[in-house]
A tleap script that builds the chain and sets N, CA, C and O, in Angstrom:
source leaprc.protein.ff14SB
mol = sequence {
  NMET THR ILE THR GLU PHE LEU HIE HIE LEU
  ASP THR HIE ASN ILE ASP ILE TRP VAL GLN
  ASP SER GLU ILE PHE ILE ARG MET ASP THR
  ASN ILE PRO LEU PRO ASP MET ASN LYS GLU
  LYS LYS ALA LEU LYS MET ARG LEU LEU ASN
  ASN GLN PHE ALA LYS GLN ARG GLY TRP LEU
  VAL GLY ASN PHE GLY GLU ILE TYR CYS TYR
  GLN TYR SER ASP SER GLY HIE ILE PHE ILE
  GLU ARG ASN PRO ASP GLU SER VAL ASN ILE
  TYR ARG CYS LYS PHE ASP LEU TYR GLY LYS
  PRO THR ASN ILE LYS GLY TYR HIE GLU GLY
  ILE SER PHE SER GLU ALA TYR GLN LYS ALA
  LYS ALA PHE LEU ASP TRP PHE TYR ALA LYS
  ASN PRO ASN LEU LYS ARG GLY THR CTYR
}
set mol.1.N position { -14.894 -6.544 6.400 }
set mol.1.CA position { -14.151 -5.726 7.377 }
set mol.1.C position { -13.364 -4.705 6.578 }
set mol.1.O position { -12.676 -4.977 5.595 }
set mol.2.N position { -13.540 -3.490 7.108 }
set mol.2.CA position { -12.856 -2.360 6.561 }
set mol.2.C position { -11.472 -2.233 7.086 }
set mol.2.O position { -11.179 -2.735 8.172 }
set mol.3.N position { -10.485 -1.495 6.264 }
set mol.3.CA position { -9.088 -1.388 6.883 }
set mol.3.C position { -9.227 -0.713 8.246 }
set mol.3.O position { -8.391 -1.106 9.060 }
set mol.4.N position { -9.943 0.060 8.615 }
set mol.4.CA position { -9.873 0.668 9.982 }
set mol.4.C position { -10.425 -0.352 10.963 }
set mol.4.O position { -9.894 -0.389 12.073 }
set mol.5.N position { -11.289 -1.071 10.732 }
set mol.5.CA position { -11.702 -2.237 11.502 }
set mol.5.C position { -10.643 -3.047 11.659 }
set mol.5.O position { -10.326 -3.359 12.807 }
set mol.6.N position { -9.993 -3.475 10.690 }
set mol.6.CA position { -8.809 -4.623 10.645 }
set mol.6.C position { -7.648 -4.098 11.526 }
set mol.6.O position { -7.094 -4.836 12.341 }
set mol.7.N position { -7.255 -2.660 11.321 }
set mol.7.CA position { -6.240 -2.136 11.981 }
set mol.7.C position { -6.619 -2.012 13.453 }
set mol.7.O position { -5.760 -2.173 14.320 }
set mol.8.N position { -7.953 -1.716 13.770 }
set mol.8.CA position { -8.295 -1.614 15.329 }
set mol.8.C position { -8.483 -3.000 15.932 }
set mol.8.O position { -8.421 -3.134 17.154 }
set mol.9.N position { -8.704 -4.005 15.153 }
set mol.9.CA position { -8.682 -5.342 15.689 }
set mol.9.C position { -7.387 -5.587 16.077 }
set mol.9.O position { -7.201 -5.987 17.226 }
set mol.10.N position { -6.252 -5.385 15.171 }
set mol.10.CA position { -4.816 -5.566 15.537 }
set mol.10.C position { -4.389 -5.011 16.727 }
set mol.10.O position { -3.751 -5.675 17.544 }
set mol.11.N position { -4.726 -3.682 16.924 }
set mol.11.CA position { -4.377 -2.951 17.960 }
set mol.11.C position { -5.076 -3.443 19.196 }
set mol.11.O position { -4.420 -3.457 20.238 }
set mol.12.N position { -6.180 -3.801 19.211 }
set mol.12.CA position { -7.005 -4.296 20.434 }
set mol.12.C position { -6.119 -5.525 20.928 }
set mol.12.O position { -5.991 -5.589 22.151 }
set mol.13.N position { -5.539 -6.429 20.236 }
set mol.13.CA position { -4.833 -7.558 20.372 }
set mol.13.C position { -3.373 -7.552 20.590 }
set mol.13.O position { -2.647 -8.533 20.752 }
set mol.14.N position { -2.990 -6.078 20.567 }
set mol.14.CA position { -1.601 -5.893 20.666 }
set mol.14.C position { -0.655 -6.462 19.490 }
set mol.14.O position { 0.452 -6.961 19.694 }
set mol.15.N position { -1.257 -6.311 18.240 }
set mol.15.CA position { -0.504 -6.987 17.208 }
set mol.15.C position { -0.016 -5.852 16.334 }
set mol.15.O position { -0.715 -4.917 15.943 }
set mol.16.N position { 1.439 -6.070 16.040 }
set mol.16.CA position { 2.104 -4.940 15.245 }
set mol.16.C position { 2.170 -5.334 13.641 }
set mol.16.O position { 2.431 -6.450 13.191 }
set mol.17.N position { 1.890 -4.221 12.945 }
set mol.17.CA position { 1.933 -4.317 11.552 }
set mol.17.C position { 2.737 -3.198 10.925 }
set mol.17.O position { 2.746 -2.103 11.488 }
set mol.18.N position { 3.388 -3.383 9.843 }
set mol.18.CA position { 4.110 -2.417 9.351 }
set mol.18.C position { 4.496 -2.799 7.935 }
set mol.18.O position { 4.302 -3.941 7.517 }
set mol.19.N position { 5.056 -1.821 7.180 }
set mol.19.CA position { 5.556 -2.060 5.832 }
set mol.19.C position { 6.984 -1.892 5.645 }
set mol.19.O position { 7.569 -0.864 5.984 }
set mol.20.N position { 7.516 -2.827 5.143 }
set mol.20.CA position { 9.201 -2.772 4.881 }
set mol.20.C position { 9.464 -3.414 3.547 }
set mol.20.O position { 9.005 -4.510 3.227 }
set mol.21.N position { 10.185 -2.710 2.836 }
set mol.21.CA position { 10.549 -3.275 1.533 }
set mol.21.C position { 9.332 -3.647 0.476 }
set mol.21.O position { 9.350 -4.525 -0.385 }
set mol.22.N position { 8.293 -2.742 0.788 }
set mol.22.CA position { 7.167 -2.965 -0.093 }
set mol.22.C position { 6.241 -4.206 0.424 }
set mol.22.O position { 5.249 -4.536 -0.226 }
set mol.23.N position { 6.617 -4.881 1.633 }
set mol.23.CA position { 5.865 -5.908 2.021 }
set mol.23.C position { 5.278 -5.607 3.377 }
set mol.23.O position { 5.865 -4.891 4.188 }
set mol.24.N position { 4.052 -6.196 3.618 }
set mol.24.CA position { 3.363 -6.146 5.118 }
set mol.24.C position { 3.852 -7.126 5.946 }
set mol.24.O position { 3.871 -8.328 5.679 }
set mol.25.N position { 4.308 -6.529 7.108 }
set mol.25.CA position { 4.646 -7.738 8.237 }
set mol.25.C position { 3.790 -7.531 9.274 }
set mol.25.O position { 3.355 -6.407 9.525 }
set mol.26.N position { 3.473 -8.600 9.966 }
set mol.26.CA position { 2.670 -8.761 11.169 }
set mol.26.C position { 3.561 -9.443 12.231 }
set mol.26.O position { 4.238 -10.434 11.958 }
set mol.27.N position { 3.532 -8.885 13.422 }
set mol.27.CA position { 4.182 -9.597 14.477 }
set mol.27.C position { 3.005 -9.644 15.614 }
set mol.27.O position { 2.351 -8.667 15.980 }
set mol.28.N position { 2.866 -11.036 16.116 }
set mol.28.CA position { 1.952 -11.337 17.232 }
set mol.28.C position { 2.491 -12.247 18.042 }
set mol.28.O position { 3.184 -13.180 17.637 }
set mol.29.N position { 2.127 -11.973 19.547 }
set mol.29.CA position { 2.451 -13.085 20.523 }
set mol.29.C position { 1.229 -13.840 20.612 }
set mol.29.O position { 1.208 -14.537 21.626 }
set mol.30.N position { 0.336 -13.921 19.982 }
set mol.30.CA position { -0.812 -14.753 20.235 }
set mol.30.C position { -1.251 -15.643 18.986 }
set mol.30.O position { -0.763 -15.394 17.884 }
set mol.31.N position { -2.025 -16.516 19.126 }
set mol.31.CA position { -2.517 -17.438 18.061 }
set mol.31.C position { -3.910 -16.912 17.560 }
set mol.31.O position { -4.523 -17.696 16.835 }
set mol.32.N position { -4.469 -15.773 17.819 }
set mol.32.CA position { -5.709 -15.602 17.385 }
set mol.32.C position { -5.834 -15.460 15.887 }
set mol.32.O position { -4.958 -14.873 15.251 }
set mol.33.N position { -6.917 -15.991 15.296 }
set mol.33.CA position { -7.006 -15.993 13.804 }
set mol.33.C position { -7.347 -14.573 13.272 }
set mol.33.O position { -8.207 -13.865 13.796 }
set mol.34.N position { -6.670 -14.241 12.283 }
set mol.34.CA position { -6.436 -13.024 11.666 }
set mol.34.C position { -7.572 -12.838 10.546 }
set mol.34.O position { -7.589 -13.749 9.718 }
set mol.35.N position { -8.542 -11.801 10.368 }
set mol.35.CA position { -9.382 -11.688 9.198 }
set mol.35.C position { -8.676 -11.700 7.701 }
set mol.35.O position { -7.586 -11.144 7.568 }
set mol.36.N position { -9.223 -12.248 6.744 }
set mol.36.CA position { -8.661 -12.288 5.468 }
set mol.36.C position { -8.590 -10.966 4.848 }
set mol.36.O position { -9.645 -10.457 4.471 }
set mol.37.N position { -7.584 -10.400 4.706 }
set mol.37.CA position { -7.465 -9.058 4.112 }
set mol.37.C position { -6.694 -8.874 2.762 }
set mol.37.O position { -6.126 -7.841 2.408 }
set mol.38.N position { -6.770 -10.052 2.069 }
set mol.38.CA position { -5.905 -10.229 0.697 }
set mol.38.C position { -6.623 -9.329 -0.397 }
set mol.38.O position { -5.899 -8.789 -1.234 }
set mol.39.N position { -7.936 -9.137 -0.447 }
set mol.39.CA position { -8.489 -8.259 -1.266 }
set mol.39.C position { -8.221 -6.901 -1.169 }
set mol.39.O position { -8.277 -6.177 -2.163 }
set mol.40.N position { -7.891 -6.424 0.104 }
set mol.40.CA position { -7.605 -4.868 0.537 }
set mol.40.C position { -5.943 -4.873 0.823 }
set mol.40.O position { -5.414 -3.936 1.420 }
set mol.41.N position { -5.302 -5.844 0.410 }
set mol.41.CA position { -3.758 -5.739 0.682 }
set mol.41.C position { -3.335 -4.419 0.181 }
set mol.41.O position { -2.849 -3.632 0.994 }
set mol.42.N position { -3.470 -4.041 -1.188 }
set mol.42.CA position { -2.976 -2.919 -1.485 }
set mol.42.C position { -3.217 -1.657 -0.866 }
set mol.42.O position { -2.338 -0.857 -0.547 }
set mol.43.N position { -4.728 -1.479 -0.674 }
set mol.43.CA position { -5.024 -0.342 0.027 }
set mol.43.C position { -4.571 -0.286 1.454 }
set mol.43.O position { -4.259 0.794 1.955 }
set mol.44.N position { -4.515 -1.563 2.220 }
set mol.44.CA position { -3.959 -1.666 3.332 }
set mol.44.C position { -2.392 -1.195 3.555 }
set mol.44.O position { -2.016 -0.684 4.610 }
set mol.45.N position { -1.632 -1.404 2.560 }
set mol.45.CA position { -0.432 -1.195 2.420 }
set mol.45.C position { -0.234 0.399 2.150 }
set mol.45.O position { 0.698 1.004 2.679 }
set mol.46.N position { -1.064 0.964 1.391 }
set mol.46.CA position { -1.063 2.388 1.094 }
set mol.46.C position { -1.434 3.119 2.510 }
set mol.46.O position { -0.791 4.073 2.947 }
set mol.47.N position { -2.396 2.621 3.066 }
set mol.47.CA position { -2.792 3.261 4.345 }
set mol.47.C position { -1.793 3.431 5.563 }
set mol.47.O position { -1.713 4.376 6.348 }
set mol.48.N position { -1.000 2.173 5.506 }
set mol.48.CA position { 0.114 2.139 6.537 }
set mol.48.C position { 1.161 3.157 6.186 }
set mol.48.O position { 1.682 3.844 7.065 }
set mol.49.N position { 1.480 3.266 4.908 }
set mol.49.CA position { 2.443 4.088 4.414 }
set mol.49.C position { 2.055 5.498 4.460 }
set mol.49.O position { 2.897 6.364 4.696 }
set mol.50.N position { 0.746 5.791 4.231 }
set mol.50.CA position { 0.317 7.210 4.334 }
set mol.50.C position { 0.403 7.577 5.844 }
set mol.50.O position { 0.881 8.686 6.083 }
set mol.51.N position { -0.034 6.722 7.025 }
set mol.51.CA position { 0.261 7.149 8.232 }
set mol.51.C position { 1.685 7.197 8.634 }
set mol.51.O position { 2.048 8.002 9.492 }
set mol.52.N position { 2.508 6.386 8.066 }
set mol.52.CA position { 3.958 6.522 8.426 }
set mol.52.C position { 4.396 7.961 8.114 }
set mol.52.O position { 4.900 8.718 8.943 }
set mol.53.N position { 4.118 8.290 6.677 }
set mol.53.CA position { 4.412 9.521 6.067 }
set mol.53.C position { 4.153 10.711 6.795 }
set mol.53.O position { 4.976 11.588 7.058 }
set mol.54.N position { 2.894 10.678 7.119 }
set mol.54.CA position { 2.104 11.763 8.008 }
set mol.54.C position { 2.876 12.065 9.406 }
set mol.54.O position { 3.310 13.149 9.798 }
set mol.55.N position { 2.924 10.784 10.053 }
set mol.55.CA position { 3.547 10.999 11.242 }
set mol.55.C position { 5.000 11.523 11.288 }
set mol.55.O position { 5.422 12.221 12.210 }
set mol.56.N position { 5.708 11.146 10.258 }
set mol.56.CA position { 7.209 11.628 10.024 }
set mol.56.C position { 7.240 13.124 9.827 }
set mol.56.O position { 8.266 13.761 10.068 }
set mol.57.N position { 6.168 13.677 9.408 }
set mol.57.CA position { 5.980 15.069 8.989 }
set mol.57.C position { 5.321 15.828 10.187 }
set mol.57.O position { 5.025 17.002 9.965 }
set mol.58.N position { 5.073 15.358 11.331 }
set mol.58.CA position { 4.416 16.121 12.158 }
set mol.58.C position { 2.849 16.100 12.279 }
set mol.58.O position { 2.253 16.754 13.136 }
set mol.59.N position { 2.241 15.310 11.369 }
set mol.59.CA position { 0.813 15.306 11.471 }
set mol.59.C position { 0.331 14.288 12.593 }
set mol.59.O position { 0.882 13.215 12.837 }
set mol.60.N position { -0.593 14.713 13.123 }
set mol.60.CA position { -1.332 13.691 14.052 }
set mol.60.C position { -2.307 12.856 13.068 }
set mol.60.O position { -2.997 13.302 12.151 }
set mol.61.N position { -2.164 11.444 13.538 }
set mol.61.CA position { -2.884 10.487 12.717 }
set mol.61.C position { -3.977 9.835 13.715 }
set mol.61.O position { -3.667 9.318 14.788 }
set mol.62.N position { -5.272 9.925 13.229 }
set mol.62.CA position { -6.393 9.515 14.182 }
set mol.62.C position { -7.007 8.432 13.586 }
set mol.62.O position { -7.049 8.290 12.364 }
set mol.63.N position { -7.549 7.558 14.485 }
set mol.63.CA position { -8.313 6.476 14.080 }
set mol.63.C position { -7.625 5.585 12.866 }
set mol.63.O position { -8.189 5.188 11.846 }
set mol.64.N position { -6.332 5.395 13.236 }
set mol.64.CA position { -5.760 4.498 12.392 }
set mol.64.C position { -5.875 4.947 10.617 }
set mol.64.O position { -6.061 4.168 9.682 }
set mol.65.N position { -5.712 6.299 10.565 }
set mol.65.CA position { -5.662 6.834 9.259 }
set mol.65.C position { -6.917 7.375 8.713 }
set mol.65.O position { -6.975 7.880 7.592 }
set mol.66.N position { -7.942 7.264 9.528 }
set mol.66.CA position { -9.285 7.903 9.062 }
set mol.66.C position { -9.181 9.430 8.920 }
set mol.66.O position { -9.705 9.981 7.951 }
set mol.67.N position { -8.473 10.179 9.921 }
set mol.67.CA position { -8.055 11.452 9.752 }
set mol.67.C position { -6.807 11.931 10.179 }
set mol.67.O position { -6.266 11.414 11.156 }
set mol.68.N position { -6.228 12.953 9.502 }
set mol.68.CA position { -4.941 13.455 9.856 }
set mol.68.C position { -5.206 14.969 9.996 }
set mol.68.O position { -6.029 15.628 9.361 }
set mol.69.N position { -4.317 15.411 10.986 }
set mol.69.CA position { -4.463 16.763 11.361 }
set mol.69.C position { -3.133 17.558 11.721 }
set mol.69.O position { -2.285 17.142 12.511 }
set mol.70.N position { -3.074 18.733 11.044 }
set mol.70.CA position { -1.748 19.567 11.271 }
set mol.70.C position { -2.192 20.699 11.938 }
set mol.70.O position { -3.152 21.281 11.433 }
set mol.71.N position { -1.648 21.200 13.090 }
set mol.71.CA position { -2.007 22.475 13.567 }
set mol.71.C position { -0.852 23.500 12.982 }
set mol.71.O position { 0.341 23.210 13.082 }
set mol.72.N position { -1.227 24.514 12.467 }
set mol.72.CA position { -0.365 25.365 11.660 }
set mol.72.C position { -0.246 26.825 12.420 }
set mol.72.O position { 0.606 27.659 12.114 }
set mol.73.N position { -1.218 27.002 13.446 }
set mol.73.CA position { -1.157 28.320 14.227 }
set mol.73.C position { -1.749 28.009 15.622 }
set mol.73.O position { -2.016 26.860 15.976 }
set mol.74.N position { -1.924 29.027 16.338 }
set mol.74.CA position { -2.628 28.744 17.653 }
set mol.74.C position { -3.974 28.219 17.671 }
set mol.74.O position { -4.429 27.592 18.628 }
set mol.75.N position { -4.629 28.484 16.577 }
set mol.75.CA position { -6.093 28.034 16.534 }
set mol.75.C position { -6.333 27.394 15.082 }
set mol.75.O position { -7.425 26.881 14.836 }
set mol.76.N position { -5.425 27.419 14.228 }
set mol.76.CA position { -5.803 26.975 12.921 }
set mol.76.C position { -5.289 25.526 12.735 }
set mol.76.O position { -4.208 25.172 13.206 }
set mol.77.N position { -6.066 24.734 12.063 }
set mol.77.CA position { -5.700 23.278 11.699 }
set mol.77.C position { -6.130 22.807 10.372 }
set mol.77.O position { -7.240 23.068 9.907 }
set mol.78.N position { -5.247 22.120 9.780 }
set mol.78.CA position { -5.803 21.609 8.365 }
set mol.78.C position { -5.898 19.963 8.648 }
set mol.78.O position { -5.103 19.289 9.304 }
set mol.79.N position { -6.976 19.565 8.033 }
set mol.79.CA position { -7.480 18.045 8.032 }
set mol.79.C position { -7.430 17.391 6.703 }
set mol.79.O position { -7.874 17.951 5.701 }
set mol.80.N position { -6.908 16.241 6.683 }
set mol.80.CA position { -7.243 15.366 5.636 }
set mol.80.C position { -7.892 14.039 6.227 }
set mol.80.O position { -7.349 13.280 7.030 }
set mol.81.N position { -9.246 13.900 5.635 }
set mol.81.CA position { -10.370 12.942 6.198 }
set mol.81.C position { -10.568 12.020 5.225 }
set mol.81.O position { -10.838 12.423 4.094 }
set mol.82.N position { -10.471 10.650 5.489 }
set mol.82.CA position { -10.716 9.523 4.573 }
set mol.82.C position { -12.184 9.309 4.499 }
set mol.82.O position { -12.985 9.442 5.424 }
set mol.83.N position { -12.461 8.913 3.115 }
set mol.83.CA position { -13.892 8.438 3.019 }
set mol.83.C position { -13.778 7.013 3.021 }
set mol.83.O position { -12.692 6.450 3.152 }
set mol.84.N position { -15.038 6.316 2.858 }
set mol.84.CA position { -15.150 4.831 2.757 }
set mol.84.C position { -14.574 4.373 1.626 }
set mol.84.O position { -14.091 3.255 1.809 }
set mol.85.N position { -14.408 4.852 0.352 }
set mol.85.CA position { -13.689 4.377 -0.628 }
set mol.85.C position { -12.187 4.651 -0.653 }
set mol.85.O position { -11.538 4.361 -1.658 }
set mol.86.N position { -11.575 5.240 0.492 }
set mol.86.CA position { -10.137 5.195 0.551 }
set mol.86.C position { -9.692 6.745 -0.213 }
set mol.86.O position { -8.536 7.149 -0.338 }
set mol.87.N position { -10.649 7.293 -0.563 }
set mol.87.CA position { -10.237 8.716 -1.086 }
set mol.87.C position { -10.231 9.744 0.038 }
set mol.87.O position { -10.522 9.319 1.156 }
set mol.88.N position { -9.955 10.979 -0.093 }
set mol.88.CA position { -9.902 11.745 1.132 }
set mol.88.C position { -10.501 13.195 0.939 }
set mol.88.O position { -10.519 13.658 -0.201 }
set mol.89.N position { -10.902 13.798 1.805 }
set mol.89.CA position { -11.347 15.252 1.629 }
set mol.89.C position { -10.307 16.175 2.525 }
set mol.89.O position { -9.886 15.829 3.629 }
set mol.90.N position { -10.023 17.208 1.966 }
set mol.90.CA position { -9.338 18.154 2.746 }
set mol.90.C position { -9.760 19.516 3.086 }
set mol.90.O position { -10.119 20.293 2.201 }
set mol.91.N position { -9.733 19.858 4.372 }
set mol.91.CA position { -10.465 21.292 4.740 }
set mol.91.C position { -9.520 21.805 5.730 }
set mol.91.O position { -8.546 21.121 6.044 }
set mol.92.N position { -9.734 22.977 6.258 }
set mol.92.CA position { -9.201 23.573 7.301 }
set mol.92.C position { -10.215 24.433 8.249 }
set mol.92.O position { -11.289 24.802 7.776 }
set mol.93.N position { -9.872 24.731 9.536 }
set mol.93.CA position { -10.744 25.321 10.349 }
set mol.93.C position { -9.813 25.900 11.501 }
set mol.93.O position { -8.683 25.486 11.758 }
set mol.94.N position { -10.411 26.819 12.080 }
set mol.94.CA position { -9.997 27.525 13.362 }
set mol.94.C position { -10.908 26.978 14.702 }
set mol.94.O position { -12.100 26.715 14.538 }
set mol.95.N position { -10.373 26.854 15.805 }
set mol.95.CA position { -11.068 26.540 16.875 }
set mol.95.C position { -11.196 27.921 17.921 }
set mol.95.O position { -10.187 28.601 18.109 }
set mol.96.N position { -12.090 28.168 18.374 }
set mol.96.CA position { -12.265 29.372 19.323 }
set mol.96.C position { -11.789 28.937 20.644 }
set mol.96.O position { -11.269 27.830 20.783 }
set mol.97.N position { -11.947 29.773 21.639 }
set mol.97.CA position { -11.360 29.628 22.900 }
set mol.97.C position { -12.096 28.493 23.565 }
set mol.97.O position { -11.536 27.965 24.525 }
set mol.98.N position { -13.161 28.089 23.221 }
set mol.98.CA position { -13.964 26.959 23.848 }
set mol.98.C position { -13.955 25.606 23.094 }
set mol.98.O position { -14.720 24.675 23.348 }
set mol.99.N position { -12.880 25.612 22.019 }
set mol.99.CA position { -12.687 24.511 21.340 }
set mol.99.C position { -13.725 24.196 20.180 }
set mol.99.O position { -13.654 23.187 19.478 }
set mol.100.N position { -14.597 25.077 20.076 }
set mol.100.CA position { -15.555 24.972 19.010 }
set mol.100.C position { -15.055 25.304 17.469 }
set mol.100.O position { -14.587 26.406 17.184 }
set mol.101.N position { -15.177 24.425 16.675 }
set mol.101.CA position { -14.748 24.773 15.212 }
set mol.101.C position { -15.336 26.075 14.718 }
set mol.101.O position { -16.445 26.435 15.113 }
set mol.102.N position { -14.687 26.729 13.942 }
set mol.102.CA position { -15.149 28.038 13.369 }
set mol.102.C position { -14.468 28.158 12.091 }
set mol.102.O position { -13.484 27.445 11.898 }
set mol.103.N position { -14.882 29.007 11.146 }
set mol.103.CA position { -14.385 29.203 9.731 }
set mol.103.C position { -13.886 28.025 9.067 }
set mol.103.O position { -12.737 27.939 8.635 }
set mol.104.N position { -14.822 27.049 8.982 }
set mol.104.CA position { -14.444 25.930 8.237 }
set mol.104.C position { -14.425 26.170 6.717 }
set mol.104.O position { -15.370 26.676 6.112 }
set mol.105.N position { -13.404 25.814 6.213 }
set mol.105.CA position { -13.207 25.960 4.636 }
set mol.105.C position { -12.728 24.477 4.008 }
set mol.105.O position { -11.672 23.898 4.264 }
set mol.106.N position { -13.783 24.035 3.128 }
set mol.106.CA position { -13.338 22.968 2.467 }
set mol.106.C position { -12.512 23.169 1.314 }
set mol.106.O position { -12.712 24.173 0.630 }
set mol.107.N position { -11.573 22.321 0.989 }
set mol.107.CA position { -10.758 22.468 -0.288 }
set mol.107.C position { -11.083 21.616 -1.306 }
set mol.107.O position { -11.524 22.071 -2.361 }
set mol.108.N position { -10.889 20.170 -1.099 }
set mol.108.CA position { -11.248 19.278 -2.258 }
set mol.108.C position { -11.877 17.984 -1.548 }
set mol.108.O position { -11.594 17.640 -0.400 }
set mol.109.N position { -12.722 17.354 -2.351 }
set mol.109.CA position { -13.295 16.210 -1.935 }
set mol.109.C position { -12.834 15.078 -2.890 }
set mol.109.O position { -12.529 15.293 -4.063 }
set mol.110.N position { -12.804 13.764 -2.258 }
set mol.110.CA position { -12.621 12.558 -3.064 }
set mol.110.C position { -11.540 12.736 -3.888 }
set mol.110.O position { -11.744 12.674 -5.100 }
set mol.111.N position { -10.326 12.964 -3.441 }
set mol.111.CA position { -8.976 12.878 -4.101 }
set mol.111.C position { -8.071 12.029 -3.267 }
set mol.111.O position { -8.369 11.788 -2.097 }
set mol.112.N position { -6.866 11.515 -3.873 }
set mol.112.CA position { -5.911 10.639 -3.280 }
set mol.112.C position { -5.436 11.361 -2.112 }
set mol.112.O position { -5.589 12.575 -1.974 }
set mol.113.N position { -4.770 10.485 -1.145 }
set mol.113.CA position { -3.990 11.145 -0.073 }
set mol.113.C position { -2.709 11.867 -0.538 }
set mol.113.O position { -2.295 12.789 0.165 }
set mol.114.N position { -2.112 11.562 -1.549 }
set mol.114.CA position { -1.149 12.126 -2.014 }
set mol.114.C position { -1.230 13.493 -2.624 }
set mol.114.O position { -0.421 14.385 -2.368 }
set mol.115.N position { -2.271 13.617 -3.464 }
set mol.115.CA position { -3.012 14.868 -3.880 }
set mol.115.C position { -3.238 15.826 -2.800 }
set mol.115.O position { -2.730 16.945 -2.724 }
set mol.116.N position { -4.116 15.239 -1.900 }
set mol.116.CA position { -4.505 16.003 -0.567 }
set mol.116.C position { -3.206 16.587 0.168 }
set mol.116.O position { -3.070 17.773 0.469 }
set mol.117.N position { -2.399 15.710 0.376 }
set mol.117.CA position { -1.039 16.197 1.034 }
set mol.117.C position { -0.218 17.371 0.285 }
set mol.117.O position { 0.397 18.284 0.837 }
set mol.118.N position { -0.353 17.128 -1.131 }
set mol.118.CA position { 0.443 18.175 -1.776 }
set mol.118.C position { -0.422 19.740 -1.589 }
set mol.118.O position { 0.077 20.853 -1.422 }
set mol.119.N position { -1.717 19.394 -1.675 }
set mol.119.CA position { -2.716 20.588 -1.529 }
set mol.119.C position { -2.426 21.159 -0.172 }
set mol.119.O position { -2.125 22.352 -0.158 }
set mol.120.N position { -2.464 20.513 0.975 }
set mol.120.CA position { -2.120 20.955 2.272 }
set mol.120.C position { -0.844 21.666 2.386 }
set mol.120.O position { -0.729 22.747 2.963 }
set mol.121.N position { 0.413 20.827 1.639 }
set mol.121.CA position { 1.491 21.550 1.756 }
set mol.121.C position { 1.656 22.963 1.054 }
set mol.121.O position { 2.355 23.905 1.428 }
set mol.122.N position { 0.905 22.878 0.037 }
set mol.122.CA position { 1.063 24.290 -0.751 }
set mol.122.C position { 0.338 25.396 0.149 }
set mol.122.O position { 0.816 26.519 0.310 }
set mol.123.N position { -0.900 24.953 0.737 }
set mol.123.CA position { -1.652 25.959 1.743 }
set mol.123.C position { -0.707 26.355 2.821 }
set mol.123.O position { -0.651 27.532 3.176 }
set mol.124.N position { 0.057 25.414 3.373 }
set mol.124.CA position { 0.987 25.717 4.495 }
set mol.124.C position { 2.237 26.610 4.011 }
set mol.124.O position { 2.665 27.564 4.661 }
set mol.125.N position { 2.711 26.216 2.910 }
set mol.125.CA position { 3.734 27.037 2.294 }
set mol.125.C position { 3.275 28.601 2.201 }
set mol.125.O position { 3.926 29.519 2.701 }
set mol.126.N position { 2.193 28.744 1.565 }
set mol.126.CA position { 1.467 29.935 1.360 }
set mol.126.C position { 1.325 30.756 2.829 }
set mol.126.O position { 1.734 31.894 3.061 }
set mol.127.N position { 0.692 29.934 3.659 }
set mol.127.CA position { 0.398 30.536 5.056 }
set mol.127.C position { 1.616 30.845 5.646 }
set mol.127.O position { 1.652 32.011 6.039 }
set mol.128.N position { 2.564 30.241 5.831 }
set mol.128.CA position { 3.838 30.734 6.301 }
set mol.128.C position { 4.712 31.764 5.876 }
set mol.128.O position { 5.552 32.368 6.544 }
set mol.129.N position { 4.377 31.904 4.547 }
set mol.129.CA position { 5.145 32.980 3.770 }
set mol.129.C position { 4.309 34.084 3.998 }
set mol.129.O position { 4.910 35.154 4.083 }
set mol.130.N position { 2.921 34.126 4.138 }
set mol.130.CA position { 2.282 35.212 4.688 }
set mol.130.C position { 2.505 35.824 6.201 }
set mol.130.O position { 2.389 36.989 6.582 }
set mol.131.N position { 2.833 34.741 6.868 }
set mol.131.CA position { 3.025 34.856 8.493 }
set mol.131.C position { 4.503 34.492 8.809 }
set mol.131.O position { 4.780 33.466 9.430 }
set mol.132.N position { 5.440 35.365 8.364 }
set mol.132.CA position { 6.904 34.755 8.591 }
set mol.132.C position { 7.226 34.780 10.031 }
set mol.132.O position { 8.297 34.266 10.352 }
set mol.133.N position { 6.276 35.432 11.210 }
set mol.133.CA position { 6.580 35.632 12.386 }
set mol.133.C position { 6.396 34.326 13.197 }
set mol.133.O position { 6.931 34.013 14.260 }
set mol.134.N position { 5.471 33.610 12.404 }
set mol.134.CA position { 5.023 32.153 13.082 }
set mol.134.C position { 6.136 31.101 12.982 }
set mol.134.O position { 6.817 30.996 11.962 }
set mol.135.N position { 6.306 30.331 14.051 }
set mol.135.CA position { 7.162 29.025 13.807 }
set mol.135.C position { 6.715 28.202 12.828 }
set mol.135.O position { 5.574 27.740 12.857 }
set mol.136.N position { 7.620 27.932 11.819 }
set mol.136.CA position { 7.326 26.842 10.762 }
set mol.136.C position { 7.624 25.557 11.279 }
set mol.136.O position { 8.739 25.389 11.772 }
set mol.137.N position { 6.742 24.538 11.246 }
set mol.137.CA position { 7.063 23.192 11.581 }
set mol.137.C position { 7.418 22.360 10.249 }
set mol.137.O position { 7.374 22.760 9.086 }
set mol.138.N position { 7.816 20.971 10.783 }
set mol.138.CA position { 7.979 20.132 9.600 }
set mol.138.C position { 6.508 19.584 8.992 }
set mol.138.O position { 5.641 19.084 9.708 }
set mol.139.N position { 6.402 19.750 7.690 }
set mol.139.CA position { 5.102 19.200 7.157 }
set mol.139.C position { 5.307 18.635 6.089 }
set mol.139.O position { 4.375 18.112 5.479 }
savepdb mol mol.pdb
quit
């Protein structure tokens, strides 16, 4: 079972999971058996922390951390997308008036989430410096 499948399973059964003081906690009101995730415990903890980190900075977190999106202008978005091996790819694109992606530009593939976030932040710093008239969000 992948981390995404495990998190989806918990969500389906209204089971809460979070990281506090470097430990994973689960709160559930039912007695359903949980899949064994001991092998993936470190990656699961990192995924939960990545999700929390991104949400606190105004990123949208999709599919339990499979994809992260930050909208930096009316039509511009930057994405961090997770690979099956837990590495991530980072790219940006614009969407036209019909919601169709255009001008897709890939930046890096197969890097860590923290490295991808730093690259996204560097792009956003550069973009807002070049476009001071745009409202700068928290990122």
